[in-house]
C-alpha positions as a printed NumPy array, in Angstrom:
array([[-32.459,  11.536,   5.314],
       [-29.124,   9.761,   5.488],
       [-26.627,   9.054,   2.748],
       [-24.951,   5.932,   1.485],
       [-21.368,   6.662,   0.426],
       [-18.776,   4.528,  -1.315],
       [-15.161,   5.498,  -0.619],
       [-12.14 ,   4.487,  -2.685],
       [ -8.903,   5.502,  -0.983],
       [ -5.683,   4.65 ,  -2.845],
       [ -2.17 ,   5.29 ,  -1.547],
       [  0.823,   4.704,  -3.822],
       [  4.334,   4.767,  -2.407],
       [  7.357,   4.801,  -4.712],
       [ 10.68 ,   4.246,  -2.978],
       [ 13.964,   5.767,  -4.172],
       [ 15.453,   2.285,  -4.342],
       [ 14.757,  -1.323,  -3.403],
       [ 13.27 ,  -1.832,   0.053],
       [ 14.269,  -5.097,   1.689],
       [ 11.283,  -5.395,   4.002],
       [  8.495,  -3.244,   5.428],
       [  5.837,  -3.359,   8.151],
       [  2.782,  -1.157,   7.816],
       [ -0.421,  -0.104,   9.593],
       [ -3.398,   1.439,   7.793],
       [ -6.281,   3.189,   9.538],
       [ -8.737,   3.465,   6.669],
       [-11.748,   1.408,   7.795],
       [-14.795,   3.49 ,   8.825],
       [-16.297,   2.762,  12.214],
       [-19.825,   1.592,  12.926],
       [-21.47 ,   4.119,  15.24 ],
       [-24.988,   5.258,  16.143],
       [-24.623,   7.877,  13.391],
       [-23.129,   5.622,  10.696],
       [-22.939,   1.971,   9.698],
       [-20.135,   0.38 ,   7.701],
       [-21.793,  -2.047,   5.317],
       [-18.614,  -3.25 ,   3.67 ],
       [-14.921,  -2.506,   3.953],
       [-11.768,  -3.977,   2.427],
       [ -8.097,  -3.043,   2.68 ],
       [ -5.634,  -4.607,   0.237],
       [ -1.893,  -4.203,  -0.203],
       [ -1.29 ,  -6.119,  -3.403],
       [ -1.71 ,  -9.685,  -4.679],
       [ -0.952, -12.345,  -2.108],
       [ -0.301,  -9.925,   0.741],
       [ -2.209, -11.039,   3.863],
       [ -3.848,  -8.254,   5.873],
       [ -4.759,  -8.645,   9.551],
       [ -7.065,  -6.368,  11.478],
       [ -7.172,  -5.387,  15.127],
       [ -8.865,  -2.671,  17.176],
       [ -6.416,  -0.302,  18.877],
       [ -6.667,   1.47 ,  22.247],
       [ -8.834,   4.244,  20.773],
       [-11.25 ,   1.825,  19.099],
       [ -9.91 ,   2.323,  15.577],
       [ -9.697,  -0.569,  13.11 ],
       [ -6.069,  -1.06 ,  12.123],
       [ -5.137,  -3.114,   9.056],
       [ -1.66 ,  -4.599,   9.466],
       [  0.53 ,  -6.129,   6.777],
       [  4.178,  -6.721,   6.076],
       [  6.182,  -7.298,   2.913],
       [  9.195,  -9.482,   3.804],
       [ 10.554,  -9.601,   0.247],
       [ 12.397,  -6.788,  -1.588],
       [ 10.071,  -4.319,  -3.335],
       [ 10.299,  -0.938,  -5.072],
       [  6.796,   0.354,  -4.422],
       [  3.671,  -0.177,  -2.389],
       [  0.004,   0.346,  -3.208],
       [ -2.715,   0.245,  -0.542],
       [ -6.331,   0.422,  -1.565],
       [ -9.141,   0.819,   0.946],
       [-12.728,   0.583,  -0.277],
       [-15.803,   0.874,   1.9  ],
       [-19.525,   1.51 ,   1.762],
       [-21.064,   3.44 ,   4.632],
       [-24.543,   4.638,   5.536],
       [-24.591,   7.907,   7.457],
       [-27.232,   9.94 ,   9.22 ],
       [-27.701,  13.679,   9.796],
       [-26.566,  15.131,  13.1  ],
       [-29.381,  14.911,  15.62 ],
       [-28.593,  18.328,  17.071],
       [-27.377,  19.516,  20.439],
       [-29.652,  18.625,  23.381],
       [-31.484,  21.418,  25.158],
       [-29.4  ,  23.554,  27.508],
       [-31.162,  22.108,  30.534],
       [-29.963,  18.634,  29.606],
       [-26.307,  19.692,  29.361],
       [-23.872,  19.922,  32.283],
       [-22.807,  23.245,  33.741],
       [-19.127,  24.182,  33.846],
       [-18.921,  22.941,  37.432],
       [-20.534,  19.615,  36.534],
       [-18.283,  19.289,  33.487],
       [-15.139,  19.821,  35.571],
       [-16.282,  17.136,  37.973],
       [-17.014,  14.678,  35.156],
       [-13.646,  15.327,  33.494],
       [-11.546,  15.139,  36.649],
       [-10.766,  11.451,  36.161],
       [-11.297,   8.436,  33.956],
       [-11.055,   8.423,  30.185],
       [-12.169,  12.048,  29.816],
       [ -8.973,  13.192,  31.513],
       [ -6.978,  11.889,  28.545],
       [ -8.799,  14.388,  26.338],
       [ -8.025,  17.333,  28.613],
       [ -4.254,  16.874,  28.766],
       [ -2.048,  18.516,  26.114],
       [  0.037,  16.45 ,  23.706],
       [  3.062,  17.34 ,  21.618],
       [  0.816,  18.322,  18.695],
       [ -1.83 ,  20.138,  20.764],
       [  0.34 ,  22.146,  23.153],
       [ -0.01 ,  25.926,  22.977],
       [  1.694,  28.379,  25.389],
       [ -0.498,  30.378,  27.741],
       [  0.133,  33.555,  25.738],
       [ -1.513,  31.963,  22.692],
       [ -4.591,  30.54 ,  24.359],
       [ -5.096,  33.644,  26.499],
       [ -5.113,  35.745,  23.335],
       [ -7.331,  33.313,  21.436],
       [ -9.803,  32.952,  24.31 ],
       [ -9.742,  36.571,  25.507],
       [-13.389,  37.269,  24.728],
       [-14.56 ,  33.649,  24.608],
       [-13.691,  32.033,  27.924],
       [-16.442,  33.508,  30.07 ],
       [-18.658,  31.893,  32.735],
       [-21.637,  33.491,  30.991],
       [-21.078,  31.272,  27.945],
       [-22.195,  27.653,  28.124],
       [-19.754,  24.857,  27.21 ],
       [-21.555,  24.453,  23.863],
       [-21.39 ,  28.185,  23.085],
       [-17.73 ,  28.263,  24.08 ],
       [-16.915,  25.324,  21.796],
       [-18.71 ,  26.949,  18.845],
       [-16.913,  30.251,  19.459],
       [-13.518,  28.526,  19.573],
       [-14.241,  26.744,  16.282],
       [-15.214,  30.058,  14.675],
       [-12.101,  31.77 ,  16.057],
       [ -9.792,  29.136,  14.58 ],
       [-11.522,  29.29 ,  11.194],
       [-11.192,  33.087,  11.083],
       [ -7.538,  33.07 ,  12.182],
       [ -6.166,  30.176,  10.107],
       [ -6.503,  30.376,   6.325],
       [ -6.946,  27.066,   4.546],
       [ -3.763,  26.659,   2.498],
       [ -2.714,  23.205,   1.218],
       [  1.033,  22.679,   1.404],
       [  1.609,  25.369,   4.038],
       [  2.146,  22.794,   6.778],
       [  3.048,  19.133,   7.217],
       [  1.917,  16.198,   9.343],
       [  4.362,  17.181,  12.087],
       [  3.095,  20.767,  12.368],
       [  1.75 ,  21.41 ,  15.855],
       [ -1.043,  23.673,  17.061],
       [  1.217,  26.565,  18.039],
       [  2.939,  26.582,  14.648],
       [ -0.425,  26.632,  12.886],
       [ -1.544,  29.59 ,  15.036],
       [  1.706,  31.502,  14.457],
       [  1.629,  30.849,  10.706],
       [ -2.063,  31.577,  10.278],
       [ -2.221,  28.989,   7.502],
       [ -2.831,  25.27 ,   7.347],
       [ -5.178,  22.476,   6.419],
       [ -7.955,  20.612,   8.218],
       [ -5.452,  18.702,  10.363],
       [ -3.963,  21.942,  11.682],
       [ -7.328,  23.564,  12.332],
       [ -8.595,  20.478,  14.13 ],
       [ -5.515,  20.208,  16.358],
       [ -5.576,  23.925,  17.157],
       [ -9.285,  23.732,  17.998],
       [ -8.653,  20.728,  20.254],
       [ -5.809,  22.598,  21.988],
       [ -7.932,  25.689,  22.679],
       [-10.939,  23.652,  23.817],
       [ -8.765,  21.814,  26.322],
       [ -7.301,  25.108,  27.508],
       [-10.862,  26.327,  28.089],
       [-11.674,  23.204,  30.136],
       [-13.499,  21.185,  27.485],
       [-12.42 ,  17.566,  26.896],
       [-11.817,  17.348,  23.148],
       [-10.664,  14.733,  20.668],
       [ -9.365,  14.698,  17.108],
       [-11.49 ,  12.943,  14.466],
       [-10.079,  11.515,  11.244],
       [-12.291,  10.47 ,   8.355],
       [-13.673,  11.487,   4.994],
       [-15.845,  14.322,   3.723],
       [-18.002,  14.295,   0.607],
       [-17.413,  17.756,  -0.903],
       [-20.802,  18.217,  -2.61 ],
       [-23.851,  18.947,  -0.471],
       [-26.151,  18.342,  -3.451],
       [-24.476,  15.254,  -4.909],
       [-26.753,  13.025,  -6.965],
       [-26.71 ,   9.237,  -6.465],
       [-24.085,   7.622,  -8.682],
       [-22.064,  10.802,  -9.016],
       [-18.383,  10.331,  -8.136],
       [-16.371,  13.211,  -6.73 ],
       [-12.773,  13.833,  -5.773],
       [-12.96 ,  13.514,  -2.018],
       [-10.423,  13.975,   0.694],
       [ -9.259,  12.677,   3.992],
       [-10.666,  15.109,   6.5  ],
       [-10.28 ,  16.05 ,  10.151],
       [-12.658,  17.655,  12.61 ],
       [-13.225,  17.597,  16.38 ],
       [-15.586,  16.354,  19.063],
       [-15.92 ,  17.941,  22.491],
       [-17.551,  16.531,  25.618],
       [-20.465,  18.387,  27.201],
       [-22.532,  15.501,  28.494],
       [-22.182,  13.751,  25.123],
       [-19.529,  13.852,  22.432],
       [-20.548,  16.657,  20.066],
       [-18.848,  17.203,  16.679],
       [-17.736,  20.468,  15.086],
       [-15.944,  21.05 ,  11.794],
       [-13.675,  24.099,  12.236],
       [-12.405,  23.929,   8.66 ],
       [-15.683,  24.173,   6.767],
       [-17.956,  25.494,   9.474],
       [-20.653,  23.187,   8.099],
       [-22.645,  20.945,  10.437],
       [-21.12 ,  17.505,  10.86 ],
       [-23.636,  15.144,   9.328],
       [-24.325,  12.734,   6.513],
       [-21.358,  13.894,   4.39 ],
       [-18.854,  13.114,   7.162],
       [-17.543,   9.559,   7.642],
       [-15.679,   8.771,  10.867],
       [-12.637,   6.493,  10.607],
       [-10.651,   7.167,  13.785],
       [-10.668,   9.177,  17.003],
       [ -7.767,  10.08 ,  19.284],
       [ -5.938,  12.838,  21.125],
       [ -4.336,  14.225,  17.958],
       [ -3.166,  13.204,  14.49 ],
       [ -0.417,  10.979,  15.916],
       [ -3.066,   8.596,  17.293],
       [ -4.901,   8.203,  13.98 ],
       [ -2.581,   8.437,  10.926],
       [ -4.107,   6.799,   7.822],
       [ -0.792,   5.047,   7.095],
       [  2.381,   4.537,   9.047],
       [  5.12 ,   1.951,   9.129],
       [  8.797,   1.122,   9.107],
       [ 10.968,  -0.224,   6.317],
       [ 14.571,  -1.172,   5.557],
       [ 15.696,   0.841,   2.55 ],
       [ 16.544,   4.332,   1.237],
       [ 15.045,   7.258,   3.175],
       [ 13.735,   9.142,   0.151],
       [ 10.47 ,   8.273,  -1.529],
       [  7.266,   9.64 ,  -2.969],
       [  3.692,   9.069,  -1.784],
       [  0.545,   9.94 ,  -3.709],
       [ -2.965,   9.686,  -2.27 ],
       [ -6.275,   9.794,  -4.105],
       [ -9.737,   9.608,  -2.577],
       [-12.908,   9.17 ,  -4.605],
       [-16.304,   9.352,  -2.917],
       [-19.59 ,   8.412,  -4.546],
       [-23.046,   8.964,  -3.172],
       [-25.15 ,   5.855,  -3.772],
       [-28.911,   5.45 ,  -3.944],
       [-30.579,   4.936,  -0.581],
       [-34.207,   4.29 ,  -1.471],
       [-36.407,   1.407,  -2.577],
       [-35.02 ,  -2.098,  -2.938],
       [-31.456,  -0.816,  -2.842],
       [-31.631,   0.283,   0.774],
       [-29.645,  -1.507,   3.457],
       [-31.451,  -1.769,   6.727],
       [-31.029,  -3.295,  10.131],
       [-33.753,  -4.746,  12.282],
       [-36.946,  -2.768,  11.767],
       [-36.08 ,  -1.023,   8.491],
       [-38.744,  -0.582,   5.867],
       [-39.162,  -2.225,   2.512],
       [-37.788,  -5.341,   0.888],
       [-34.255,  -4.762,   2.038],
       [-30.89 ,  -6.045,   0.959],
       [-29.923,  -6.631,   4.55 ],
       [-32.375,  -7.63 ,   7.244],
       [-31.728,  -8.779,  10.781],
       [-33.317, -11.95 ,  12.048],
       [-34.073, -12.536,  15.706],
       [-34.959, -16.195,  15.3  ],
       [-31.501, -17.36 ,  16.325],
       [-31.338, -20.831,  17.81 ],
       [-28.776, -22.289,  20.146],
       [-27.191, -25.717,  19.995],
       [-26.969, -28.04 ,  22.962],
       [-23.555, -26.588,  23.796],
       [-25.02 , -23.073,  23.925],
       [-23.338, -21.753,  20.783],
       [-25.309, -19.642,  18.328],
       [-26.617, -21.11 ,  15.138],
       [-27.65 , -18.927,  12.164],
       [-31.057, -19.117,  10.524],
       [-31.137, -21.452,   7.553],
       [-30.781, -20.243,   4.007],
       [-33.73 , -20.666,   1.639],
       [-36.101, -20.221,   4.565],
       [-38.751, -17.567,   4.98 ],
       [-38.523, -15.1  ,   7.86 ],
       [-40.611, -12.05 ,   8.726],
       [-39.503,  -8.573,   7.74 ],
       [-40.121,  -6.784,  11.033],
       [-41.38 ,  -3.567,   9.466],
       [-43.909,  -5.033,   7.055],
       [-46.376,  -7.872,   6.791],
       [-44.291,  -9.4  ,   4.015],
       [-41.652, -12.08 ,   4.426],
       [-38.17 , -12.391,   2.953],
       [-36.889, -15.585,   1.372],
       [-33.17 , -15.673,   2.047],
       [-30.531, -17.258,  -0.107],
       [-27.392, -16.772,   1.971],
       [-26.43 , -16.203,   5.549],
       [-23.42 , -14.325,   6.885],
       [-22.646, -14.971,  10.544],
       [-21.996, -12.093,  12.917],
       [-21.126, -12.594,  16.553],
       [-22.005,  -9.763,  18.946],
       [-18.938,  -7.67 ,  19.847],
       [-16.98 ,  -9.242,  16.985],
       [-16.53 ,  -8.723,  13.268],
       [-17.86 , -10.655,  10.324],
       [-15.914, -13.808,   9.607],
       [-15.35 , -12.443,   6.101],
       [-12.094, -10.487,   6.275],
       [-13.369,  -8.02 ,   3.68 ],
       [-16.23 ,  -6.88 ,   5.906],
       [-15.817,  -5.405,   9.362],
       [-19.079,  -4.571,  11.114],
       [-19.18 ,  -4.872,  14.9  ],
       [-22.842,  -5.292,  15.588],
       [-23.157,  -4.215,  19.19 ],
       [-23.164,  -0.599,  17.992],
       [-26.594,  -1.31 ,  16.539],
       [-27.95 ,  -3.152,  19.55 ],
       [-30.401,  -0.31 ,  20.126],
       [-32.287,  -1.167,  16.936],
       [-35.675,  -2.66 ,  17.798],
       [-34.572,  -2.911,  21.405],
       [-32.432,  -6.014,  21.001],
       [-29.047,  -7.178,  19.756],
       [-29.28 ,  -8.687,  16.286],
       [-26.519, -11.296,  16.089],
       [-26.997, -12.378,  12.473],
       [-27.117, -10.565,   9.172],
       [-28.897, -12.27 ,   6.293],
       [-28.906, -11.251,   2.681],
       [-31.925, -11.326,   0.403],
       [-31.859, -12.544,  -3.222],
       [-31.371,  -9.019,  -4.607],
       [-27.768,  -9.024,  -3.383],
       [-26.684, -11.402,  -6.122]])
């Protein structure tokens, strides 16, 4: 059974003196994927500060804002509600590519980007030869090799907050033998690439409590893990060793941390400053009338998808009318709807506070659902 998680991510920056102007980018909006759906997301940077959103090269949602007037501090708050699902498991060995097939698949195209080293994932041959001495063997499958590399990193690097910084690279983390999830993820990516596995760095959130009760808030954290390619992108968490599943929320994916920083920017002012980050995660109820669903979900849902979309004479889409009755695809009952929120396929909701590209859910009920409608219980 999946989870519904609310995330409150607050970043407070206090400058050493007045800042004349600043330009900032925040990557704090969870993605909508086959394994998770972002139901609501909002990024704010203070009263009256407009925030624009775009999707970058790696497919990450980037919230952009600037403060053209002098200011002494900055507070960014990102809130989101996400439904996640458990990991479906690794396909059977017969359905996965061999090493030879994997090398052929990764020899060009986008996969090649995830085989090449970067400044943060470069390790000298002496390091990866030592790390992979008893791992890199033709007798091990790509999946077994990836799991062994993740275990090797976790046994070699001790989790130690404050031991490293955001600029620490994979070699430094290996030499030091200490670090945080960012270091373990980058080192794992580096060793996987050295072994011939395309690998990418994942940035997101992790709920710390496997047995969290609905409504229970917990001090969460920004988290990092990895995905490797062996016919499909397969996640591993080298820091915790736990399966990547309903407690993990994906925000961004890239070659290393430099592609996915939660916050970065430039400003005109004193170099010194202080930044404090807090993350609170709350597991929400996911049963009964409180369940969000798409397409063929069960029950009297808060969110239902309607296929009865009409087109105007010009060919543009027109939403179903409010206060009309439409079938709930999973039951014999109907839903009377009080409001309609338009969603265009391949685009985001018109509401700037909600970002939900709907094509990621096109597989639901075998068709793209281009409108989301809300039932009376949402009021």
